[in-house]
BAFI-550403 format. One record per residue (C-alpha): residue in three letters; x, y, z. Coordinates in steps of 0.25 Angstrom, whole numbers, plus 5000, padded with zeros to 4 digits. Layout:
// BAFI-550403
ALAXYZ/...
***
This chain:
// BAFI-550403
UNK541747914695/UNK541947804704/UNK541047734713/UNK541547824727/UNK541347944719/UNK540047914714/UNK539547864730/UNK539948004734/UNK539148074725/UNK538148004728/UNK538448034741/UNK538348184739/UNK537048184731/UNK536348124742/UNK536948214753/UNK536548314745/UNK535048274743/UNK534748254758/UNK535248394761/UNK534348444750/UNK533148364757/UNK533448404770/UNK533448534766/UNK532148514758/UNK531548464771/UNK531948574781/UNK531448684771/UNK530148614771/UNK530048584786/UNK530448734788/UNK529248774779/UNK528348694784/UNK528548684798/UNK527948824802/UNK526648794792/UNK526448664800/UNK526548744815/UNK525648854809/UNK524648754806/UNK524748694819/UNK524448834825/UNK523348844817/UNK522748724821/UNK522948744837/UNK522348874834/UNK521148824826/UNK521048724836/UNK521148834847/UNK520148914839/UNK519048804838/UNK519148784854/UNK518948914856/UNK517748924848/UNK517348794854/UNK517348854868/UNK516548974864/UNK515548904858/UNK515448824869/UNK515348944879/UNK514349004869/UNK513448874870/UNK513448864886/UNK513249024886/UNK512049004878/UNK511548874886/UNK511748944900/UNK511149074894/UNK509848994890/UNK509948904901/UNK509749044910/UNK508649084901/UNK507848954904/UNK508148954918/UNK507549114920/UNK506349064910/UNK506048954919/UNK506249034932/UNK505349134925/UNK504349044923/UNK504548974936/UNK504349114944/UNK503049124936/UNK502549004940/UNK502749004954/UNK502049154954/UNK500949084948/UNK500748964956/UNK500949064969/UNK499849174964/UNK498949034961/UNK499248964976/UNK498749114980/UNK497649094972/UNK497248964977/UNK497348994990/UNK496349114990/UNK495549034982/UNK495648914992/UNK495249015004/UNK494049074996/UNK493548934992/UNK493548895007/UNK492949015013/UNK491849015003/UNK491648865004/UNK491448875018/UNK490549015018/UNK489748975006/UNK489148855017/UNK488448875028/UNK488848955042/UNK490148855047/UNK490448855060/UNK492048805065/UNK491748695075/UNK493048615075/UNK494548635068/UNK495948565068/UNK497148595063/UNK498248495059/UNK499648535056/UNK500648455047/UNK502048445045/UNK502948515035/UNK502448485020/UNK501548385026/UNK499948335022/UNK499948225031/UNK499048215045/UNK499848185056/UNK499248095068/UNK499148205075/UNK498548285065/UNK497548155062/UNK497148155078/UNK496648305078/UNK495748295064/UNK495148165073/UNK494848245086/UNK494448365076/UNK493648265069/UNK492748225082/UNK492148375080/UNK491548335068/UNK490448215073/UNK489648335078/UNK489948425065/UNK488548475056/UNK488748515042/UNK490048525044/UNK491348555036/UNK492948545038/UNK493748665033/UNK495248605032/UNK496248685029/UNK497748645026/UNK498848755027/UNK500448755027/UNK501548855031/UNK502248945022/UNK503348855018/UNK503548805002/UNK502548864989/UNK501348914991/UNK500748824983/UNK501248694988/UNK500748735004/UNK499448754996/UNK499248604992/UNK500048555006/UNK498948635014/UNK497948565004/UNK498648415006/UNK498548445022/UNK497048475020/UNK496748355013/UNK497348275023/UNK496548315034/UNK495448305024/UNK495848175020/UNK495948115033/UNK494648185040/UNK493848135028/UNK494347995029/UNK494347965044/UNK493148035046/UNK492348025033/UNK492048165032/UNK491348205020/UNK492148265008/UNK491148395009/UNK491648435022/UNK492848475020/UNK493348615014/UNK494848595014/UNK495948735009/UNK497448715008/UNK497948845013/UNK499448835010/UNK500248935017/UNK499049015018/UNK498249065032/UNK499549035041/UNK498949005054/UNK500449035062/UNK501749095055/UNK502549015046/UNK503849075051/UNK504048965062/UNK503848805062/UNK502648825072/UNK502048915063/UNK502348825050/UNK501748715056/UNK500448785061/UNK500248815045/UNK500348675042/UNK499048635045/UNK497548605042/UNK496648655049/UNK495048595050/UNK493948675053/UNK492548595056/UNK491548695051/UNK489848665054/UNK488748725049/UNK488248825059/UNK487048835053/UNK486648695054/UNK487148685068/UNK486148795071/UNK484948735065/UNK485248595070/UNK485448665084/UNK484148735083/UNK483348625079/UNK483948525091/UNK483348645100/UNK482148645095/UNK481848505097/UNK481048405087/UNK480048445079/UNK478648385084/
***
C-alpha cells in the first residue's frame, strides 16, 4: 500500500470514529436532559413547598401570639375593672366614714353654735389659695378674737369632674391649704381644726353648669363656739364680782 492509500484509510477511520462519538454524546444528552429537567422541577417544587410551610408556620405563630395577646388584654381589663369597682366602693365607704366621723366629733363635744363662716373657691383641679381667698380668710379670722372655746370646721369639696377617689384627695388638699394658712398666720392651735374632704358629695350647686361647678370647688369654714361656756360666762358677768 502506498503512502496515499494509507492516509486515505486513516482519514476514513477517524471519520467513522468521530461519527460514532457524536452519536454517543447525542444519545447521552437525549437520555439525561429529561432527568435534569425533572430534577430541577422537583427542586423548585420542594423550595415552593418549604416556602409555603414557612409562611403557614409564621401565620400560625402570629395567630397564636395575637390570641395570647387578646387573652392577656382581656385578663388585664377584667382585673382593672375589678380594681376600679373595689376602689369606687372603698371611696364611697370612706366618704360615709368621713361624714360620720365629723358628725360624731362635733356631737361628742359640748353644744356648739355657729357664730361665723366663710367660703372660698378654687380653680379647676387647683388647691392653691388666691389673693382674694386669703383676703376673705383674713376677714373671717377677725371673728376669732372674741370667740371662746371654739373649733373650726373646715370642709373641702369639688365638682363632679374626674374620678371619685381623686376628688376626695383634691378636696382634702384644698381643706389642708386653708388650715395651713390660718394656722401659720394666726397661730391657731391644731386641735381647734376639724377638717374633712367630701369630694363631690353634698354639692351646693348643680354640676351641669360652669357657675355651679365653680361653687362646688370650695372650702367652707365654720366658726363654732361652745354655747354652754358662753352662757356660763354671761351669767357670771350679770351676777357681778363675788364678795
